[in-house]
C-alpha positions in Angstrom: -0.1 0.1 0.0 1.1 3.5 -0.5 3.0 5.6 2.4 3.8 8.9 2.3 7.5 9.8 3.0 9.5 12.8 3.8 12.5 13.5 1.8 14.7 12.7 4.8 13.0 9.4 5.8 15.3 6.6 6.6 14.1 4.7 3.6 14.6 7.1 1.3 18.1 8.2 2.7 19.1 4.1 3.0 17.4 2.7 0.6 19.5 -1.0 0.3 19.5 -1.0 3.9 15.3 -1.1 4.1 14.9 -3.3 0.7 14.0 -0.3 -1.2 14.0 -0.5 -5.2 16.9 1.6 -6.3 15.2 3.2 -9.4 12.7 6.3 -9.0 9.4 7.0 -10.8 10.3 3.6 -13.0 7.1 3.2 -15.4 5.5 0.2 -17.5 4.1 -1.1 -20.6 0.9 0.6 -21.3 1.5 3.8 -19.8 -0.6 7.0 -21.7 0.3 10.3 -20.4 -2.6 11.6 -18.9 -3.8 13.3 -15.7 -4.7 10.8 -13.4 -8.6 11.3 -11.8 -7.3 11.2 -8.3 -6.2 13.5 -5.7 -2.1 13.5 -5.5 0.1 11.8 -2.7 2.9 13.5 -1.0 6.0 14.8 -2.4 7.9 11.2 -2.1 5.8 8.2 -1.5 6.3 4.4 -1.6 4.3 1.2 -2.8 5.7 -0.9 0.5 4.6 -4.1 -0.9 7.0 -3.2 -3.5 9.6 -1.2 -2.2 8.5 1.3 -5.4 9.5 4.9 -4.9 7.8 7.7 -6.8 7.7 11.5 -6.2 5.5 14.6 -7.7 8.0 14.8 -10.8 6.2 11.7 -12.0 2.7 12.6 -10.9 0.8 13.7 -14.1 1.9 10.2 -16.0 -0.4 6.9 -15.1 -0.9 4.4 -14.6 2.9 4.0 -13.1 2.6 -0.1 -13.6 0.9 -0.2 -16.8 -2.4 -0.2 -18.4 -3.9 -3.8 -18.5 -5.1 -3.8 -22.0 -1.8 -2.7 -23.2 0.4 -4.9 -21.2 1.5 -8.0 -23.2 1.4 -11.4 -21.4 4.7 -11.9 -19.6 4.8 -15.5 -20.5 3.2 -17.5 -23.6 2.4 -20.9 -23.7 0.6 -21.6 -27.1 -0.3 -25.2 -26.0 -2.2 -24.3 -22.8 -5.3 -22.2 -22.4 -5.1 -18.9 -20.1 -8.0 -19.0 -17.5 -7.2 -15.9 -15.3 -4.7 -13.2 -15.9 -3.2 -11.3 -12.7 -1.4 -8.2 -12.3 2.0 -7.1 -10.7 4.1 -4.2 -11.2 5.1 -3.6 -14.8 3.6 -7.3 -15.7 0.4 -9.2 -16.5 0.7 -12.5 -15.5 -1.2 -15.3 -17.4 -2.8 -18.4 -15.3 -2.9 -21.6 -17.5 -4.9 -24.3 -17.2 -3.1 -27.7 -16.8 -4.5 -31.4 -16.6 -1.1 -33.0 -16.6 2.3 -32.7 -14.8 4.1 -33.5 -17.9 2.6 -30.5 -19.5 3.8 -28.7 -16.5 7.6 -30.3 -16.6 7.6 -29.3 -20.4 7.1 -25.6 -20.0 9.2 -25.7 -17.0 12.2 -27.3 -18.7 11.6 -24.5 -21.4 11.3 -21.6 -19.3 14.6 -22.8 -17.4 16.2 -22.9 -20.7 15.5 -19.6 -21.5 16.1 -18.0 -18.2 19.5 -19.6 -17.2 20.5 -16.4 -15.1 17.7 -17.1 -13.0 16.4 -19.6 -10.7 12.7 -20.5 -11.9 11.4 -22.0 -8.8 7.4 -22.8 -7.5 4.9 -22.5 -5.1 1.7 -24.7 -4.6 -1.3 -23.3 -3.3 -5.2 -24.3 -2.9 -6.0 -21.0 -3.7 -5.3 -17.6 -4.9 -4.8 -14.8 -2.1 -5.0 -10.9 -3.2 -3.6 -7.6 -2.1 -6.2 -5.4 -0.6 -5.9 -1.9 -2.3 -8.3 1.1 -2.4 -9.8 2.0 -5.7 -7.3 5.2 -5.9 -4.6 3.2 -4.8 -5.4 0.8 -8.2 -6.1 4.0 -10.4 -2.9 5.4 -9.7 -1.0 2.3 -10.6 -3.1 0.3 -13.0 -5.4 2.8 -14.4 -8.6 0.5 -13.2 -10.5 0.7 -9.9 -9.7 -3.2 -9.4 -7.3 -5.4 -10.6 -6.1 -9.0 -9.2 -2.8 -8.7 -7.9 -1.3 -11.7 -6.2 -0.6 -11.6 -2.5 2.8 -13.4 -1.3 3.1 -11.9 2.1 5.2 -13.8 4.6 3.9 -15.8 7.6 5.4 -12.9 10.1 3.0 -10.0 8.4 0.3 -12.2 8.2 0.8 -13.8 12.0 2.1 -9.9 13.0 5.4 -10.8 14.4 8.6 -8.3 14.5 10.8 -9.4 11.6 13.9 -8.4 13.9 12.8 -10.3 17.1 12.4 -13.3 14.6 15.8 -12.9 13.3 17.3 -13.5 16.6 14.8 -16.2 17.4 15.7 -18.0 14.4 19.1 -17.9 15.3 19.1 -18.8 18.7 16.8 -22.0 17.7 19.2 -22.9 15.1 22.3 -22.6 17.4 20.8 -25.0 20.2 19.7 -27.3 17.5 23.2 -27.8 16.1 24.5 -27.5 19.7 22.0 -30.7 20.7 21.8 -32.8 17.4 25.8 -32.5 17.1 26.2 -33.5 20.5 24.0 -36.4 20.2 25.2 -37.5 16.6 29.0 -37.4 18.1 28.1 -39.4 21.3 26.5 -42.1 19.0 29.1 -42.4 16.5 32.4 -42.2 18.9 30.6 -43.6 22.0 32.5 -40.8 24.5 33.6 -38.2 21.9 31.3 -36.1 20.4 33.8 -33.2 19.7 34.3 -34.2 15.9 30.4 -33.2 15.2 30.2 -30.4 17.6 33.5 -28.8 15.7 31.8 -29.0 12.4 28.2 -27.6 13.5 30.2 -24.8 15.5 32.1 -23.6 12.2 28.6 -23.3 10.2 27.2 -21.2 13.6 30.3 -18.8 13.1 29.9 -18.7 9.3 27.8 -16.0 7.0 25.3 -18.4 6.2 24.2 -19.6 9.0 21.3 -16.9 8.9 20.4 -18.6 5.6 20.3 -22.2 7.4 18.3 -20.5 10.3 15.7 -19.1 8.2 15.6 -22.2 6.2 14.5 -24.3 8.9 12.5 -21.9 10.8 10.3 -21.6 7.7 10.0 -25.2 7.0 9.0 -26.4 10.3 6.5 -23.8 11.2 8.0 -21.0 12.8 6.7 -17.9 11.1 9.9 -15.8 8.9 10.1 -13.7 6.4 10.1 -16.3 3.7 7.7 -18.5 2.1 8.2 -22.4 0.9 9.7 -22.8 -2.4 10.7 -25.9 -4.2 12.2 -26.8 -7.6 10.2 -30.1 -7.8 7.1 -29.7 -10.0 5.4 -33.0 -8.2 6.1 -31.3 -4.2 4.7 -28.2 -5.6 1.4 -30.0 -7.1 1.2 -32.0 -3.7 0.8 -28.5 -2.1 -1.6 -27.4 -4.9 -4.1 -29.9 -4.3 -4.0 -30.9 -0.4 -5.5 -28.5 2.7 -3.5 -28.8 5.8 -5.6 -28.3 9.5 -3.0 -28.1 12.2 -4.6 -28.4 16.1 -3.5 -26.5 19.0 -0.5 -29.4 20.0 0.6 -28.9 16.4 -0.7 -32.2 14.8 -1.3 -31.6 11.4 -4.0 -33.4 9.1 -3.7 -33.0 5.2 -6.7 -33.7 3.1 -7.1 -33.8 -0.7 -9.1 -30.4 -1.7 -12.6 -30.8 -3.0 -12.4 -29.4 -6.8 -16.1 -28.6 -7.0 -15.4 -26.1 -3.8 -14.1 -22.4 -4.4 -10.5 -23.9 -4.5 -8.4 -22.5 -7.2 -5.2 -25.2 -6.8 -2.4 -23.2 -8.5 1.4 -23.8 -9.1 3.0 -20.4 -9.5 6.4 -20.2 -11.0 8.9 -17.3 -9.9 11.7 -16.2 -11.9 13.9 -15.3 -8.9 17.2 -13.7 -9.2 20.0 -16.3 -8.1 21.1 -14.0 -5.1 17.9 -13.7 -3.5 17.6 -17.5 -3.1 19.1 -20.3 -2.3 18.9 -24.2 -2.1 18.7 -25.7 1.1 21.2 -28.4 0.5 24.0 -25.6 -0.3 23.9 -24.5 3.3 22.9 -27.8 5.3 26.1 -30.0 6.8 26.5 -33.1 5.2 26.5 -34.3 8.5 23.1 -33.0 9.6 20.3 -36.1 9.1 17.8 -35.5 6.3 14.6 -33.9 7.4 11.6 -31.9 6.1 13.5 -29.4 3.8 15.5 -32.0 2.1 12.3 -33.9 1.0 10.5 -31.3 0.3 13.7 -30.2 -2.2 13.5 -26.9 -0.6 14.5 -23.7 -1.3 14.5 -20.2 0.6 14.7 -16.4 0.5 14.2 -13.1 1.8 11.4 -12.5 -0.1 9.1 -10.2 1.9 11.1 -7.6 4.6 11.5 -4.1 5.1 9.9 -1.9 2.7 8.9 -4.8 -0.1 6.5 -7.0 1.8 5.4 -8.7 -0.9 8.8 -8.9 -3.0 7.9 -12.6 -4.1 5.2 -11.4 -5.9 7.5 -9.1 -8.2 9.1 -12.6 -9.1 6.0 -14.2 -10.4 6.5 -15.4 -14.0 3.2 -17.6 -14.8 0.7 -20.3 -13.2 -0.9 -23.1 -13.9 -4.6 -24.2 -12.5 -4.6 -27.3 -11.7 -7.6 -29.8 -12.9 -8.6 -32.9 -11.3 -7.1 -35.5 -13.5 -3.9 -34.2 -12.5 -4.3 -36.1 -9.1 -3.7 -39.5 -11.1 -0.4 -38.6 -12.1 0.5 -38.1 -8.3 2.4 -40.2 -5.6 -0.6 -41.2 -3.3 2.1 -41.6 -0.5 4.1 -38.2 -1.0 2.8 -36.8 1.9 4.2 -39.3 3.9 7.8 -38.5 2.6 7.3 -34.9 2.6 6.5 -34.9 6.1 8.6 -37.6 7.8 7.5 -38.6 11.7 9.8 -37.2 14.5 11.1 -40.8 14.8 12.6 -40.3 11.4 13.6 -36.3 11.4 15.7 -35.6 14.5 15.2 -31.7 13.7 11.4 -32.2 13.8 11.8 -34.1 17.3 14.2 -30.8 18.5 12.0 -28.4 17.6 8.7 -30.4 19.2 10.4 -30.5 22.4 11.6 -26.7 22.2 7.6 -26.1 21.4 6.8 -27.7 24.6 9.3 -26.3 27.1 7.6 -23.8 29.6 10.4 -21.4 30.0 9.5 -19.9 26.7 7.3 -17.1 27.2 5.5 -14.3 25.4 6.4 -13.9 21.5 9.1 -16.7 21.9 6.5 -19.0 23.0 4.0 -17.8 20.2 6.4 -18.3 17.5 7.6 -22.0 18.7 3.8 -22.6 18.4 3.8 -22.5 14.9 6.1 -26.1 15.1 3.7 -28.8 13.7 4.1 -32.5 13.0 2.1 -35.0 10.4 -0.2 -37.3 11.9 0.7 -40.7 11.5 
């Protein structure tokens, strides 16, 4: 949403520190030089969904993100029908109907081949969520009173957590995890000398990638974060698009196939991510750490919604695939058992469930840990 800023606001003075896009007054396709039928905003203002800054200099020109009618589809797949069109800044995003996982895999191969400087990643959702803008903002940015603008807000915003507190929370929990698992693995392998594993994990705690590791495990085991789950596997994205999950107060999660006749809109979203904005869990996980949930889900992570750009992941969106019931026939019917191994097979989950139940955690720390969940057997 739009926030008016003073010229000396910290977001204006230190844009890189607060995830503000470096270019000001950027215009998109389909821009026409017209005077907007809305009152102007302040001298300097920002769309804090995407970190885009504008000022009065560019005020007479609209719409900032381009007219939908004059913006071409960002991705064209001629073999599939378009069932919906979404908007993000400067792009019109087609949602294609897909009844076969093989069709999605073929499209994915072609998109990766033509975008080798980026990571093409996926996220499956049972329905599409939208940003809530008032009519004035929609006119200002898109030239129309209503627009379908997808929301990919991270969990720390949806659950009203302070992101700086959570960073401390992830790192403290990840440090405890590595210490405890390092000791247990070392004791099991050497009988009495756990120092080898503890040394390896200690090196990770003191390395620059530790914050990435902490974000990754926090996100995938249920703690709120500034990221969203991404994967490079179409079958994993397909499973999340076609299955609901309900979590009880004690953290037990039950999954079920969606009802395709309901208001669900199962969709696999494809994102064209800069390589320095996302990372593969396998690249930051110590080889000595036992496989866990992120390994089985072929997990990728990124700081995709923080600072002045809360919906940053939306700006990477390329296209989507709306799934039909026929696609379920191609899915591994026991994939959920592989994606969510039990605590007896996943020592990271076992550790987090122990932390979740400790009475010493209070306030926001306890609330964050209550997000930890496990799949019912």
